[in-house]
SETI-444152 format. One record per residue: residue in three letters; x, y, z of N, C-alpha, C in turn. Coordinates in steps of 0.02 Angstrom, whole numbers, plus 32768, in hexadecimal, padded with zeros to 4 digits. Atoms other than C-alpha are relative to their C-alpha. Layout:
N
ALAXYZXYZXYZ/...
% end
This chain:
269
UNK7FFB7FB780007D247F137C6F802E80177FC7/UNK7FD97FE9803A7D5C7F6A7BD0803A802E8015/UNK7FCC7FD17FEA7DC17FEA7C3380427FDC800D/UNK7FC380257FF17E3D7F627C65802A7FF37FC2/UNK7FDA800B803E7E6E7F4D7BAF803480357FF5/UNK7FCF7FCA80087ECD7FF07BBF80477FE98012/UNK7FBC80157FED7F5E7F927C0F80257FE17FC6/UNK7FE0801E803A7F7F7F3F7B68802880337FD7/UNK7FDC7FCB80237FBC7FE77B288037801F802B/UNK7FCC7FE47FD6802F800A7BBA80457FEA7FE6/UNK7FBD800F801980E980117B8A80287FD68031/UNK7FDF802C7FD081197F7E7BF880037FBA7FE1/UNK7FFD8044801A81517ECB7BD47FC47FD58015/UNK803680287FE580CB7E7D7C447FD68029802F/UNK802E7FDC7FD280327EC37C9C7FC37FD5800D/UNK803E80227FED7F9E7E7A7CF97FDA802E802E/UNK80297FD37FD87F0C7ED17D4D7FBD7FDF8010/UNK804280187FEC7E677EB27DA57FDC80368027/UNK802B7FD47FD87DD67F0E7DF67FD47FD4802A/UNK8025802B7FD17D7E7EC97E907FD5802B802E/UNK802C7FDE7FD07CEC7EFD7EFD800F7FE78047/UNK7FF480117FBA7CE87EF47FBA7FEB7FB98011/UNK801780447FF17C887E4F7FB8802A7FCA7FDE/UNK7FD4803080217D147DFF7F547FEE7FF37FB8/UNK8013800A80467CB87E067EAD803480217FD3/UNK7FD07FE680307D3C7E197E267FDB80177FC2/UNK80267FE380387CF37E8D7DA380227FF47FBD/UNK7FDC800D803E7D7A7E687D24804A7FF8800D/UNK7FB880087FFC7E2D7E347D07801D80057FB9/UNK7FDC7FFD80407EAE7E497C7D80487FEC800B/UNK7FBA80137FFC7F587DFE7C5E800A7FC3802C/UNK7FEF803D7FDA7FB27D727CBA7FFA800B804B/UNK800E7FEF7FBA7F627D857D6580207FD08032/UNK7FDD802F7FD47FC07CEE7DAB804C800A7FFE/UNK7FB87FF38007806B7D347D7A80198025803E/UNK7FE47FE07FC480D97D647E0E802C803C7FEB/UNK7FDB7FC2800D811A7E177E08802080198040/UNK7FE67FDB7FC6818E7E757E7D7FD2803A8010/UNK80307FCD7FED811E7EEB7EDF80208044800D/UNK7FE07FC27FE8819F7F6E7F147FD6801A803B/UNK80207FE37FC481437FE57F8A7FB77FEC800A/UNK8043801C7FF3809A7F917F7380067FC98037/UNK7FF4802B7FC680EA7F1F7FF57FE880228040/UNK800E7FDC7FC280CA7FA780777FB97FF7801B/UNK8043800C7FE5800C7F9580847FF87FBA801F/UNK800280437FE480227EDA80A180237FFF8043/UNK7FDB7FFD7FC180A57EFB81267FD980268035/UNK80287FD97FD180367F7F81767FC67FD8801B/UNK803880287FE97FA47F07817D80177FCD8034/UNK7FE4802F7FD080127E8881D6800E80248042/UNK7FF37FD97FC380467F1082517FBF800D8026/UNK80407FF47FDE7F8F7F3482757FE57FC0801F/UNK801280407FE07F707E7B829580287FF98041/UNK7FD680047FC480027E8083107FE5802E8037/UNK801E7FD17FD17FB07F1783617FC17FE2801F/UNK803E801D7FE57F077EC08372800D7FC2802B/UNK7FEF803B7FD87F5B7E2483B6802180148042/UNK7FE17FE97FC37FAC7E8F843D804B7FF98002/UNK7FB780088002805F7E6E8404802380448001/UNK7FE47FBC8001807D7F2883E77FC78032800D/UNK802F7FC87FFA80287FCF840A801380367FCE/UNK7FF17FCC8032801A805B838C80278039801F/UNK7FDF7FC77FE0805980D9840B80417FED8024/UNK7FC380137FDD80ED8074844C803E80187FD9/UNK7FC37FE88021819F80B18427801A7FCE7FCD/UNK7FE28028803481EA807083858024802E7FD0/UNK7FD97FD5802D827280B88317802680358026/UNK7FD87FCB7FE082CA815D833F7FE080188042/UNK801A7FE67FC182B781B283E77FC3802C7FF4/UNK803E7FDA8007820781F583F97FD07FE47FCE/UNK802A801E803381C48189836D7FDA7FC4801B/UNK802A80397FEC813A8106837E7FF17FD47FC3/UNK8017802A803680F2807883187FD480287FD0/UNK802C7FD8802A806F80F282DA8029802F7FD2/UNK7FD57FD4802980F6816B829E801F7FD87FC6/UNK7FE080288034814D80DF823E7FCE7FEF7FC9/UNK80338011803180AB80A981E97FEB803C7FD6/UNK80187FC380228081815D81BB803880287FE0/UNK7FC77FDE801E812E818C817A800F80438020/UNK7FF07FC17FDC81458210820080317FF3803A/UNK7FCF800F7FCA81CE81BE826A803D802C7FFD/UNK7FC47FD8800982528233822580397FDC7FDF/UNK7FCC8026802282B781A681D8800480137FB6/UNK7FF57FEF8046830381C8812D7FE17FCB7FD2/UNK8020802C803282C58176808D801D7FB98002/UNK7FE280428004834080E68080803B7FF78030/UNK7FC980057FD183B98105810F7FE580018047/UNK801680037FBA83AA80DF81C7801F803B8026/UNK7FEA7FC47FDE83CD819281F87FC4802F8006/UNK80387FD37FF2835982168241800C80447FE1/UNK7FF87FBF8021833A82B581DE7FCE80348019/UNK802E7FD07FE382AA8305823E7FE17FE3803F/UNK802280167FC3824882FD82E07FC17FD77FEE/UNK803C8027800E81BE827782E57FC1802B7FFF/UNK80407FDF8004811482B682AF800080447FDE/UNK7FFC7FBC801B81538355825A7FFF80027FB4/UNK7FFF8001804A816C832181A47FEF7FBA7FE8/UNK800F8040801E813082978132803C7FEB7FD5/UNK7FC58017802381D5824881027FF67FB77FED/UNK800D8045801781AA81AF8099803F7FD7800B/UNK7FC580237FE7821E812C80E17FFC7FB47FFA/UNK7FF780488000824C807C80AE80207FE98041/UNK7FDE80117FC182BE807B81457FCE7FFA8039/UNK803380037FCB8227809D81B47FDB7FBF8000/UNK80238040800381CE80028176802D7FC68012/UNK7FD180347FEB826B7F9B818F80087FFF804C/UNK7FFF7FFC7FB782767FD882437FC07FE2801D/UNK8040801B7FE981BE7FAE825780007FB47FFD/UNK7FFD8049800781D97EFE8215802B7FE08036/UNK7FD4801A7FCB82697EE3828E7FDE80048044/UNK80237FF67FC082007F28831D7FCC7FC9800B/UNK803580337FFA81717EAF82FA801F7FBB8007/UNK7FDE80417FFB81E97E1D82E280187FF48048/UNK7FE980077FBB82327E3D838F7FC57FF7802F/UNK803A80047FD481877E5483DE7FDE7FBC7FFD/UNK80248040800A81417DB28395802F7FC48000/UNK7FCE8036800581E37D4D838D7FF67FD67FC1/UNK800B8020804181B77D2482D9801E802E7FCA/UNK7FE77FD6803682187D63823F7FC680227FDD/UNK803A7FDA801881AD7DEB81F07FE07FE17FC2/UNK801D801F803B81987D9381487FD47FC58012/UNK802880387FEA81577CFA81A37FC280188025/UNK803B7FE57FDD80E67D6382127FCD80197FCD/UNK802E7FE98034809C7DB581767FDB7FC57FE1/UNK8020803B801E807C7D08812D7FC97FE5802E/UNK8030801C7FD180257CCA81CA7FC5802E800E/UNK80337FD07FEB7FC47D6981F07FD280167FC8/UNK80267FE380387F8B7DA081437FFB7FD27FC4/UNK8000802480407FBF7D3780AE7FDB7FBE8004/UNK801F80427FFA7F8B7C8B80EA7FB58005800C/UNK80497FFB7FF47EE07CBF81317FD980177FC2/UNK80237FE7803B7EB67D18808E80097FD37FC2/UNK7FF5802D80387EF17C888020802F801D7FCB/UNK7FD07FE0802E7F7D7CF17FD3803E7FD47FFB/UNK7FCC803480007FE67C587FAC803B80117FD2/UNK7FCA7FEF8030804F7CAB7F23802480408015/UNK7FE17FC37FE680857D3F7F8E80337FEE8035/UNK7FCC800D7FCF81257D437FF48028803F800C/UNK7FD27FCA7FEF81997DBA804D80407FE1801A/UNK7FBE80187FEC82507D8B80548030803B7FFB/UNK7FD77FC4800282AB7E2A80827FDE803A8022/UNK80187FC27FE182787EDD80A67FB480058000/UNK80487FF47FFD81C57EFD80E37FEB803E7FD9/UNK800F7FC3802681D27F9F80817FF77FF37FB6/UNK7FFD8003804981ED7F597FD4800E7FBD7FE0/UNK7FE98040801D82187EA17FBE7FCA7FCB7FF8/UNK80368030800B816D7E4F7FAD7FFA7FED7FB7/UNK801480168044813A7DE97F157FB97FE68006/UNK804580177FFE80877DC37EE87FE37FFD7FBA/UNK80258003803F80057DAA7E607FC2802C8006/UNK803F7FDB80007F6B7E0B7E2D7FCA7FD68023/UNK8033802A7FE07F017D767E6480048004804C/UNK7FF87FFB7FB87F4A7D7F7F137FED8045801A/UNK800C7FBC7FE77F417E3C7F237FB680127FFC/UNK80497FF780027E897E377EF17FE27FEA8042/UNK801880187FBF7E6D7DD37F91800E80338036/UNK7FEF7FCE7FCF7EC87E567FF57FD5803F7FF8/UNK80297FC4800E7E697EE57FA07FB87FF68018/UNK8044800D7FE77DC47E917FCD80018002804D/UNK7FFA7FFF7FB87DFF7E79808180018046801C/UNK7FF97FBC7FE77E2D7F2F80977FBD80257FFC/UNK80417FE080087D817F6380587FCC7FE48031/UNK803080207FD27D227EE780C880287FD2802E/UNK7FD080257FD77D997EB081537FE37FC38024/UNK800E803C7FDA7D947E00819A80387FF18032/UNK7FC7800E7FD57E427DF781E5800780348037/UNK7FFA7FC97FD17E347E9D82417FBC801C8011/UNK803B7FDB7FEE7DB07EFF829C7FF880397FCD/UNK80097FCA80317D647F78821B80158044801A/UNK7FEB7FC07FE37D8980068294804B800A7FFB/UNK7FB87FFB80097E427FDF828B801280137FB9/UNK7FF37FF180467E3E7FE281CE7FEB80487FF0/UNK80167FBA800A7DDB808581D080358031801A/UNK7FCA7FD67FE67E6580CF823C803B80027FD0/UNK7FC88004802E7EE7809381BF7FF4802A7FC1/UNK80117FD8803B7E8B80F081347FF080498011/UNK800B7FBC7FE87E7D818F819C804380258002/UNK7FC27FD980017EFD821B818A802080028046/UNK7FD87FFD7FC27F83820D8210802A80407FFE/UNK7FDA7FC17FFC7FD582AF824A7FEB80307FC8/UNK801C7FD580347F64831F81DF802A80407FF7/UNK7FDD7FC2800F7FB483B48189804B7FF87FF5/UNK7FB9800C8009805E83618179801280017FB7/UNK7FEB7FFC804680B8838D80D9803E7FD57FF4/UNK7FC680298011813B832A807C7FFF7FEE7FB7/UNK7FF980148046816F82D97FD87FDC7FBE7FF5/UNK801C803E8018810582567F81802F7FE77FCA/UNK7FCE80168032818881EF7F247FE57FFF7FB9/UNK80157FFE8046817D820E7E6A7FD180387FEF/UNK80327FCC800C8100829C7E80800F80418024/UNK7FE97FC17FE4815F83207EE07FE080138043/UNK80197FE67FC08133838B7F777FB480058000/UNK80487FFC7FF78081837E7FB87FF380208044/UNK80117FDF7FC2803583EE803B7FB480078006/UNK7FE280347FD77FE783958092800F7FC17FD8/UNK7FF18040801E803082EB80687FDF7FCA802C/UNK802880297FD27FA6828280B680107FB67FFA/UNK7FF180477FFC7FC781D180EE7FDA7FE3803B/UNK801E80257FC97F708150815980347FD68022/UNK7FD1802F7FE17FC080BB81AF80157FCD7FCB/UNK7FE7802C80348023806E81217FE080097FBD/UNK80237FF380407FAC80AB809A8003804B7FF1/UNK80027FBA80157FBC814C80377FB780137FF3/UNK80457FE7800A7F1C81B48034800280377FCB/UNK7FFE7FD280387EF582127F957FF180488014/UNK80187FBE7FEE7E9682A47FDF7FFF802D7FC2/UNK80027FD2803A7EB383397F698045800B7FE2/UNK7FBC7FFA801B7F6783177F347FFE80097FB5/UNK7FF97FF580487F9983557E8A804880147FF1/UNK8017803A80267FEB830B7E277FFB7FC2802C/UNK8007803F7FDB7FBE825B7E5C7FFA7FC67FD0/UNK7FFE803B802B7FC981AA7E1B7FBB7FE07FF6/UNK80438019800D7F0E81867E2B7FDE802E7FCD/UNK80217FDB80347E8981D57DBD7FE380428017/UNK801F7FC07FEF7E3A82807DB57FBB7FF6801E/UNK8043800E7FE47D94822E7DE180047FD6803F/UNK7FF980267FC17DDC81CD7E767FE8802C803A/UNK80197FDA7FC77D8782017F17803B8012802E/UNK7FCB7FED7FD17DF1825D7F9A800E7FC98034/UNK7FF680357FCF7DD981C5800B80267FC47FE3/UNK7FDA8037801F7E3481547F9080427FF68024/UNK7FC1800F7FDE7EC680FD7FE280217FC47FDE/UNK7FDD8038801D7F4B80817FAE804B800C7FFF/UNK7FB77FF880047FFF807B7F7480167FEF7FB9/UNK7FE18016803E806B80737EDA80497FEE800E/UNK7FBC80187FF6811580247EC2802E80127FC7/UNK7FCF7FEE803381B4804D7E64800A7FCA7FCB/UNK7FFC8035803281A57FA77E087FC780067FCD/UNK80377FF6803081107FEF7DA87FC07FDE8016/UNK803980237FE280887FAE7E1D7FD480308027/UNK802B7FD97FD37FF17FF67E767FC47FD98017/UNK803F80197FE47F5B7FCC7EE17FDC803C801D/UNK80277FCA7FE07ED3804B7F077FBA7FE68012/UNK8044800E7FEB7E2D80417F617FDB80438002/UNK802A7FC37FFE7DA680C47F427FC07FEF8026/UNK803B80127FD87D2780B37FD07FBF801D7FE5/UNK803D7FE1801A7CAD812A7F7C7FE57FDA7FC3/UNK80158027803B7CAA80C17EDD7FF27FB78012/UNK800B80447FEA7CAA801E7F3F80287FCC7FDA/UNK7FD6802F80257D367FD07EDA804A800D800F/UNK7FB77FFA7FFC7DF07FB07EDC801D7FE77FBF/UNK7FDD8017803D7E6B7F997E4D80487FEF8011/UNK7FBB80157FFA7F117F407E42801E7FFE7FBA/UNK7FDB800780407F907F517DB580497FF28010/UNK7FBA80137FF780397EFC7DB180237FFE7FBC/UNK7FD88002803E80C07F137D2C80487FEF8011/UNK7FB9800E7FF581777EEB7D14802C80367FDF/UNK7FD77FC8801681B47F977CE1800280348038/UNK7FF87FD07FC981FA80137D5F7FD4803D7FF6/UNK80287FC28002818C80A87D8A802780387FDF/UNK7FE27FC7802181AD81417D207FCA802A7FDF/UNK80327FD68021815881C37CB27FC97FD97FDD/UNK80338029802280FF81387C547FC57FF2802F/UNK803480117FD080A081097CF37FD6803D8011/UNK80257FC37FF1807281BC7D1C7FD080127FC8/UNK802B7FF18039802781C77C6E7FC57FD07FFA/UNK80348031800E7FC381267C677FD57FEB803C/UNK802680177FC67F8D81017D197FC1802A800D/UNK803D7FDA7FF37F1481947D347FC77FF47FCE/UNK8037800E802F7EB281797C917FE47FBA800B/UNK801880447FF17EA880BF7CBB7FCF8002803B/UNK802B7FFC7FC57E6080E67D667FBE80237FF1/UNK803E7FDD80127DE381637D1F7FD37FD47FD5/UNK8028802C802A7DAC80E37C9E7FDF7FC9802A/UNK801C80327FD37D93805F7D257FC5801C8027/UNK80347FE17FD77D2F80D57D927FC280127FD6/UNK80397FEF802C7CC3810D7CFE7FD87FC27FF0/UNK8022803E80137C9B80587CD67FDA7FE1803B/UNK8023801C7FC67C6A80277D887FCB802F801B/
% end
């Protein structure tokens, strides 16, 4: 895919990218796809997927209490628990605002670890990484931001999310459906959004503007980006997913180059 060559002009020391279809067909790659990068918040979709495995295994329920008073597992996954961004303090009532929260995912990880009696990083490995053959991916630390992985591994995850084998497709469909519709809040790096739509651990593009995906991305596009200059998106209408990992912190450079990259990929497929 010629569109992937655009990463060679990105102002970053190292970048790798790939595009994959639901059946696992890799349409193209660029850069060192076996290089391990810090994922930052692209860790969250992996953690969310592990949480959904725990749900299907019966270890947890989406509606059970977790986090602040009145909050549930579902609230934590959808960033509506009321927990602050990086502090374990409550700033609003559960379900009323979309407060993007690393703390919420850390509480979620602790909750699942207690329910399964397995450290969350190990549970993620057993539930998601090992079954998908993601041998170069690991989580040693916060379920919100401390994952490391490669493009090759994340391509496997992106194919799984499009055509689930580890989860019932209905569970994944729920994860890609807006939770607590109409909730407004801040999309990190892109300001206030009304509504600020989110699924269960995955951000949903809908009609947000500005946004880190492309102008031609369908409203159903979902995924995540990370402060380490990383992203993963899935566009169900186009039938493809893209992964890009870099080693430069997110900033104006990313806001400039990511949308044209996405539009070029979508135009080519």
